[in-house]
N, C-alpha and C positions, 0 to 999 in steps of 0.2 A: 372485147367482141361481145356485142348484146347476145343475149339468150330470149327469145321470145316467152318462149315457154315458161322459163322462171322471172324473168323480168332483171333478170342479173348483167351488170358489165364487170367482165373479168373478175369475177366472184361476188361483187359488190351488189346487192340488192338494190334495185332503182325504180323509184313508182312515177305514177303518171297521174294525171287529173283529165277527165274527161266530163262531157254534159251532153243531153239532149233537153229537148221542150216538146210537152204536149199540150196540145189545144183540147182542155177538158169541154169546152162548149160544145165543141163539133166531133169531138173522139177522135182526134186526127194529130199527126205529127205536126208542129208549127214549122214551116219551111220558110227562109226567108228573113228569119231575126237576126238582128245584128248583135253581137256578143262582143263585150271586152273584158278583159281581165287582167285586173291590176295587183301587184305586191303592196305591202304595207310595211315592207320592211324599214327602211329608215324614212323615207316620203312614197306618197303615193306614184307609183312609177307602172306606168302601161306593159306590159309584159306579152298578151298575145291579144290578137284580135280575129274574130272569125264571123261568118254568117252560115246557119244554120241548113242543112241539103235538104230533101224530100224527105228523107228520113226524120228530120227534125234534129240532127247531130251535126257535130261538126267532123270535117272529112280527117282532119288529125287530131291527136290530143292535144288539149291546150298547151301542157307541158308534160313535157319525160325525161330521164333522163338525167344528164348533169343539171339541166335548167329547173329541174323538179327541186326543188330547194325549200326546208323545213320554213313554215313562216305562216302571216297571215295575208288574206288574199281578199279581194271583193270580185264578184261576179257583176257584170250590168246585162241584163237582158231587155232588148228595146220592145217590149211586148205591147206598148201603145201604137206603135207605127204598125205592128204585126195587124192586129186586129182591125186599125183604119184602112188598112189596105187590103184583108183576107175577103171581103165581100159578106163578113159577120153580120147582122141584122142589130147593130149597137148603138145605131145615130153619133150622137157625140156624149153619149153619157159612160163611157169607158171610165173607170175609175184609177185603174193603173197606168202609168207610162213607162218609165222604167223600173225595173225590179232591180234591187241592189240586195247582195246576199254576201254576207261578209264569214268567212271561216277561217280555219286554223288546220294546216297539214303537216304530218311527219312527210319529208319527201323521199322516204324510203319504202311508202305506201302507196297503194293505188286508190285513188277518191274518183268516185262519180258522183255529181254533184246534179239530179235531174230538175226541173222545173216544170211542175204540173200547174197550168194558168188558164184563167177565164180574163174578161176585161176587167173582174170585180175582185179576183182573190187569185192566190196562187199557195202551194205548197212545196215543198223539197224535204229532201232526205240526205244521207249518206249513203251511197252506195258503194261498190268496190269493182 
């Protein structure tokens, strides 16, 4: 049984992966951004897809419990579509289209991979 306070299932620690996106151009969460998560274990495999809500977050963790396996992953964020559809005054000058972040995880730990973005730049970090 999962103990949500400790993140353990039957005494075994289980991790999770979450994300959110902030529109640094306007200082707001980026709602409606399509996100895809790929595992790079044996071959590149789509393991989760979501769209951000009004808070710039996914409704559920992208990975958690037994599907949170140690390894290398890629997150794809469709920020170009977001900025073109957001009403931001960028014309067609946006530099970024799909932001890809490659990272590695230990399946027993929690990871939060936020994306702070503008049409021309982005940054990220490992949160928990």
